[in-house]
Structure formats: structure tokens, C-alpha cells
GUFIMAR-667261 format. One line per 10 residues: their letters; for each residue y, z, x of C-alpha. Coordinates in steps of 0.2 Angstrom, whole numbers, plus 5000, padded with zeros to 4 digits. Each point is the difference from the previous one (the first is absolute). Example, Ala and Ser with C-alpha at 12.3 -4.5 7.8 and 13.67 -1.06 7.14 Angstrom:
BEGIN
as = 4978,5039,5062  5017,4997,5006 $
END
This chain:
BEGIN
mdilkwinek = 5033,5157,4876  5003,4990,5016  4980,5006,5005  4996,4989,4985  5009,4986,5003  4996,4997,5015  4981,5000,4994  5003,4990,4987  5008,4983,5011  4990,5003,5015 $
iiwgapmifi = 4985,5005,4994  4996,4998,4982  5010,4986,4996  5003,4996,5018  4992,4985,5007  4983,5005,5002  5001,5001,4981  5007,4982,4999  4989,4994,5008  4984,5010,4992 $
mlgtgvfftv = 5006,4996,4983  5005,4978,5005  4984,5000,5008  4989,5007,4984  5008,4987,4990  4997,4985,5009  4981,5005,5003  4999,5002,4982  5010,4983,4997  4987,4992,5012 $
klrffqfrrl = 4986,5007,4993  5004,4995,4984  5006,4984,5002  5018,5000,4998  4998,5003,4980  5015,5006,4997  5010,4987,5007  4989,4984,4996  4993,5006,4980  5016,5012,4996 $
gfimkstlfs = 5001,4988,4983  4981,5005,4999  5003,5019,5001  5012,4999,4988  4989,4991,4989  4985,5015,5002  5012,5013,4996  5019,4997,4991  4993,4986,4991  4981,5004,4997 $
kkkddggkal = 4996,5003,4980  4992,5017,5005  5004,5012,4988  4997,5020,5000  4985,5002,4995  5004,5015,4991  4991,5016,5006  5006,5015,5014  4999,4990,5013  5017,4989,5004 $
spfqtltasl = 4999,4983,4998  5005,4986,5015  5019,4999,4995  5002,5017,4997  4994,5002,5018  5013,4990,5007  5017,5007,4989  4994,5019,5004  4998,4995,5020  5015,4990,4998 $
attlgtgniv = 5008,5016,4995  4998,5007,5014  5006,4989,5008  5014,4991,4991  5012,5018,5004  5014,5002,5010  4993,4993,5016  5002,4983,4988  5021,5004,5001  5006,5015,5010 $
aigsaivlgg = 4987,4998,5016  5002,4979,5000  5020,5004,5001  4996,5013,5012  4991,4987,5011  5010,4988,5000  5014,5009,5005  4991,5011,5015  4989,4983,5004  5012,4985,4996 $
agavfwmwvs = 4995,4985,4991  4986,4996,5008  4992,5016,4993  4995,4989,4985  4991,4988,5010  4988,5013,5007  4998,5007,4981  4993,4983,4995  4990,5002,5015  4993,5016,4996 $
aflgmatsya = 4998,4995,4982  4991,4985,5001  4990,5005,5015  4996,5017,4988  4996,4990,4987  4983,4996,5010  4999,5019,5005  5002,5006,4984  4984,4987,4992  4991,5009,5015 $
enylgmkyrs = 5001,5017,4995  4998,5000,4983  4986,4987,4999  4989,5014,5011  5009,5013,4987  4990,4992,4987  4988,4999,5010  4997,5019,5001  5006,5008,4986  4990,5007,4987 $
knpdgtytgg = 4996,5000,4981  5008,5017,4991  4989,5004,4984  5012,4994,4989  5002,4984,5005  5015,4999,5011  5001,4998,5019  5003,5011,5016  5004,4995,5015  5013,4999,5016 $
afyyirnglg = 4998,4998,5019  4994,5016,5005  4983,4995,4989  4999,4982,5013  5005,5012,5013  4986,5011,4998  4988,4990,4993  5001,4986,5008  5008,5004,5017  4989,5018,5000 $
sgklaaafgf = 5015,5010,5005  5000,5016,4990  5015,5007,5009  5009,4983,5001  4999,4997,4980  5006,5018,4998  5016,4996,5014  5003,4985,4988  4999,5012,4985  5013,5012,5009 $
fcilasvgmg = 5014,4990,5002  5000,4989,4986  5003,5018,4990  5014,5002,5013  5006,4981,4997  4999,5004,4982  5012,5014,5000  5011,4992,5014  5001,4979,4997  4993,5001,4983 $
nmaqmnamss = 5009,5014,4991  5017,5008,5010  5006,4985,5010  5000,4993,4980  5009,5011,4993  5011,5004,5014  5007,4982,4998  5001,5001,4981  5008,5016,4999  5013,4994,5012 $
slrysfgcpe = 5003,4985,4993  5003,5009,4982  5013,5010,5007  5006,4987,5010  5004,4988,4982  5001,5014,4988  5005,5015,5007  4983,5009,4996  4994,5014,5010  4984,5000,5011 $
plsgiiaavc = 4991,5016,4992  5003,4992,4982  4993,4981,5006  4987,5010,5008  4993,5009,4983  5003,4983,4991  4989,4991,5011  4989,5014,5001  4999,5002,4981  4994,4978,4999 $
vgamvfgglk = 4989,5003,5016  4989,5014,4989  5001,4990,4985  4990,4987,5011  4989,5012,5012  4993,5008,4988  4992,4988,4989  4988,4994,5014  5000,4982,5006  4996,4989,4984 $
rlgviterli = 5017,5007,4995  5010,4996,5015  4991,4981,4997  5004,4998,4984  5020,5008,5002  5002,4987,5015  4991,4986,4992  5015,5002,4989  5015,5006,5010  4997,4990,5017 $
pvisaiyilg = 5001,4982,4995  5017,5005,4989  5008,5009,5015  4995,4988,5011  5007,4987,4988  5016,5008,5000  5003,5000,5019  4992,4984,5004  5017,4992,4987  5011,5012,5008 $
clwvifanfa = 4996,4996,5018  5002,4982,4995  5017,4999,4992  5005,5008,5016  4990,4986,5009  5007,4985,4991  5017,5007,5000  5000,4997,5018  4989,4984,5003  5012,4993,5011 $
kipdmflqif = 4995,5015,5014  4982,4996,4998  4996,4989,5015  5013,5012,5009  4987,5013,4995  4985,4992,5005  5008,4998,5019  5002,5018,5000  4983,5005,4999  4991,4990,5009 $
kgafdframg = 5013,4999,5014  5001,5018,4999  4980,5001,4999  4998,4992,5016  5016,5008,5011  4994,5004,5016  5019,5009,5007  4997,5017,5010  4982,4992,5004  5004,5007,5019 $
ggfcgsamak = 4998,5017,4993  4983,4999,4994  4989,4994,4986  5004,5015,4991  5019,5001,5003  5004,4979,4994  5009,4995,4984  4982,4992,4997  4991,5015,5001  5013,5010,4986 $
smswgfrrgi = 4999,4987,4990  4980,4999,4999  4999,5018,5001  5011,5003,4983  4991,4984,4993  4982,5007,5001  5006,5018,4998  5012,4997,4983  4986,4989,4992  4983,5007,5002 $
fsneaglgss = 5014,5015,4994  5000,4989,4984  4984,4989,4999  4986,5012,5008  4989,4989,5006  4988,5007,5014  5004,5017,4995  4983,5000,4987  5012,5010,4987  4999,4984,4985 $
vmlhsasset = 4982,5002,5003  5000,5018,4990  5005,4989,4984  4994,4984,5005  4981,5008,5000  5003,5007,4982  5000,4981,4992  4987,4996,4986  4999,4984,5011  4981,5000,5009 $
npqnqsmwat = 5001,4987,5013  5009,5004,5017  5008,4984,5004  5008,4998,4981  5008,5018,5000  5007,4999,5019  5009,4984,4995  5010,5010,4989  5005,5010,5014  5005,4985,5010 $
mqvfidtvvm = 5011,4995,4985  5008,5019,5002  5005,4997,5018  5007,4984,4994  5010,5005,4987  5006,5015,5006  5006,4995,5018  5003,4980,5000  5008,4999,4981  5007,5019,4999 $
csltafavil = 5005,5008,5017  5007,4979,5005  5010,4999,4982  5007,5017,5007  5005,4993,5019  5006,4984,4994  5014,5009,4989  5003,5010,5014  5004,4989,5012  5007,4988,4990 $
tgadragadg = 5015,5010,4994  5003,5008,5018  4995,5018,4994  4990,5003,5014  5015,5000,5011  5010,5013,4989  4994,5015,5013  4990,5007,4984  4983,5008,4999  4984,4991,4989 $
mktaiiafes = 5006,5006,4981  5018,4997,5003  4999,4983,5009  4988,4994,4985  5014,5006,4988  5015,4992,5010  4988,4984,5000  4998,4999,4980  5019,5004,4997  5005,4981,5004 $
afgnfagafv = 4992,4997,4985  5000,5015,4988  5016,5008,5005  5000,5019,4995  4984,4995,4994  4992,4999,5015  4996,5019,5004  4993,5003,4982  4986,4986,5000  4997,5003,5017 $
svcifvfavt = 4996,5020,4997  4991,4996,4985  4989,4987,5007  4994,5014,5014  5000,5014,4989  4987,4990,4992  4991,4992,5013  5003,5020,5009  4991,5007,4987  4984,4988,4996 $
taagwsayga = 4997,5001,5019  4999,5017,4999  4988,5001,4988  4989,4987,5007  5001,5009,5017  4994,5015,4990  4983,4991,4998  4998,4996,5016  5004,5019,5007  4990,5005,4985 $
ssveylfgkg = 4984,4989,5004  5002,5010,5017  5002,5017,4995  4983,4996,4991  4992,4993,5014  5004,5011,5011  5000,5018,4992  4992,4995,4979  5004,4994,4985  5006,5021,4995 $
krkvylvift = 5014,4997,5012  5005,4982,4993  5014,5009,4987  5005,5013,5013  5007,4987,5009  5008,4988,4988  5010,5018,4995  5006,5000,5018  5004,4981,5001  5010,5002,4985 $
altvvgawad = 5009,5017,5006  5002,4990,5016  5011,4986,4987  5014,5011,5000  5000,5007,5019  5000,4981,5007  5016,4997,4988  5011,5009,5011  4992,5003,5017  5006,4993,5015 $
vdiiwqladl = 5000,4982,5001  4996,4995,5017  4986,5012,5002  4992,4994,4982  5001,4981,5007  4992,5007,5018  4986,5008,4993  4996,4987,4990  5000,4987,5013  4987,5012,5009 $
fnglmaipni = 4990,5004,4987  4997,4980,4999  4998,4998,5017  4985,5013,4999  4991,4994,4984  4999,4982,5006  4991,5004,5018  4983,5007,4992  5001,4984,4989  5002,4988,5011 $
wallnlhnei = 4986,5006,5011  4987,5002,4986  5009,4981,4993  4995,4992,5018  4982,5007,5003  4994,4995,4984  5009,4982,4997  4981,4992,5000  5000,5008,4984  5013,4990,4992 $
rikttdvdya = 4998,4984,4991  5012,4988,4991  4998,4984,4990  5012,4990,4993  4996,4986,4988  5008,4991,4985  4985,5009,4991  4996,5017,4994  4990,5008,5016  4998,5017,4994 $
gse = 4983,5004,5009  5003,4989,5014  5000,5001,5020 $
END
């Protein structure tokens, strides 16, 4: 366990990985002419406020790809992991989480553009794609594509399933006294009902469920924030001061308070929005949209909603209420934050939100893992994987919490390495044009 923790903190999510992820985001931000800053309104107009409807076919509509991919990212990372990041990295971790999000919007655009470009159309009118296709066909490395697929399977089990179930079962036990195995069984039934119906069922369910549960959680966070309105200026002071805290610089960069804040901000930001991992490519590549630029805008909006909106609201609630100073873990930190406005109902509110987010995240990640299994071992192994994945939902509910989160961080980082390598090598193939008119077919 100590060795795994050391690998994560010094190698996988140490200064080198932070530099690589930051550098990649900066590179694509410059290449795409800072579009996520200059044209955020245009991105929203082209996605959330566009008039494009579901084509009624078997392929996912662009909006369904957004909700399905949000289902994988709007998980415990938005509640539990953000609380943990602030407890471990200080309020400054929130600033670096924002940096990872805005730079990640460009990275997400790039990886999903390539995903759309290298996807293939199935006989039934649906599409198949993923990072392994542009790694193999674009980069020309079958071995690296296989490595990505293997790491994705492990990540789907770790981050996408067991880490979610562990946080979910802990919250239900804390709030309702529900035994972990029972929580796992209930979650497994819900996950199974979603994963064995195919991508279209996942898209239909998340299209209806994610906007509702997200709205409920946003309202809850706003309630806490407005109840502590007078503390907002001090909160931002804590965030920016903590982000650039140079204490302990004498011990080297990796030992500084700023480095610790950066590390946890990036680790938990990426854990939440997945930008740079290549995972969301599998869902966005299944869209009925035919233009890579249009669909990549949806992927960009996914990162914004997940981290800049949802994660920030959790972070604000935690810092404003001082919950991060209570000495609790991530889940209890979130509950303490909501207790200031919800009283004894806080535990139930947080636990229900965590349950829904955890189940939808697991269901979405099952699609990632199943696509990787199909790529590596053939379509016949897909159902075998889904059965094992659903069974591990129960295991994750009562497994050791520390090793689960350490493995989740490890597999996240291992996925990112081949994906980032491919993105940087294929950067010349990525195009964007942001105008106020329909740009389908433009370059």
C-alpha cells in the first residue's frame, strides 16, 4: 500500500505528470486559439442551446452523448473527491482544479476530434470508436493501442466502478445505517439494468436522469452558498492564496505547499472530468453527429459542466462552511458542509445524490470497459465483462477504501500516458473554426 501511494504521489501524479498534463492543455489551447476562453458563449450556443434533435435512430444523439458522458464524470469525484482534495491540498487545490478544467477543455476537444475522425460505422447505423482506434490507425502503434485498452479496463473497474461504490456504500451506512453488502447489491441491480441494454438505453436513461439530479444538487449547493454569502470574499482569498503558497520551498518543489495543492487539484480535477484520459472518446464517437468539430464541442462542454460548475459548487460549500477543517474524510466533509443549511437532513441529501451519481458513473464506465474488451478480445467477450463488472459493484461496496482510491489514481494516470502521446503526435490533424454561423464541414 505504501509503495502504491509513493508511485502515485511521486511518479504517476507527481511533478512530471502535472507538467505533461499542463503542457498538453496549454499546447492545444494555443493551437485552438484559446477558444474555450474567447468563445465559451459560442460553445454553449452550439451545444446546450442548439436546436439539433435526436435523429430517432440507434445511434446516440449529441445531447445523449453529453448526458451519458456526464454520467461517467458526475460521480463521487464531484462530491467526495473534491472534499478530499481540499482537505489534503488546501483551498488552493480548487484553483488548480479550475486550471485543469479550462486546459482540459482543449485537450478534450482534441481527443474527441480524433475519435470522431477515426471511428467506424456499423451495419446497423451505429458507430464504434475510441482512443485505441486513433492510436492504432493514426499513430500506427497497435501495441500502444492495446496498452490503452488494457489500462482502460482496469480503470473502469477501479475508478469507474469500485471507487464509486465504495463512496456510495460509506455514505449510505453513515446516513441510513445501511450495511455495505446490501448497498452493493442494490447498486448492482441498478447498474445491471442499465449496462445490459446497450448504449442507446444508457443514453435514454441518462438523458432524463442526469439533468434532474444535477439540478437538485446545484440547488442544494446554492442554498449552502447563499446561507454563507458574507464569507464569499474570504473564500476566494483562501483559494488564490493557497494556490500560490510557497511555504516549504526550501525542501524542493515537490515538497512545497504549492506543489501539494497543485497535485491534489489536478488529480481530483482529472478524476472528475477525465480530460486527457481518452475515456470519453468512446461515447462521443458513438454520436449520430457527422462533423468532428460539432461533436467535440459537446465534449468540451462536458468538462466545463463537470468541473467548473459542479465541482466548484461542492468546493464553495466546503470552504464557506469550514467543513475542510473538521478533520473528516471526503464524504463526511461534504455532509458537514451541507449540515449548515440542511441540518439532520444533510446526510440523506448527500447520500442520495452520491448514490445516483455513483450508479450512473459505473454504468457509463461499463461502456468504456466493454468497448475496450471488445477491441482487445472480440465482441463475444463483452457480456462476460459486463457480468464481472456488475459483480464487482458489490465487492467495491465493502472493499478497503484506501487501496481502492490509490488504484483508481494509478489506472487514471496509466490511461493518460498513451493517449497524450497520441494526441501530441497527431495534433496536425485537429481543426477548429468558431464562427457565429453553422460551421459543419468547415476547417
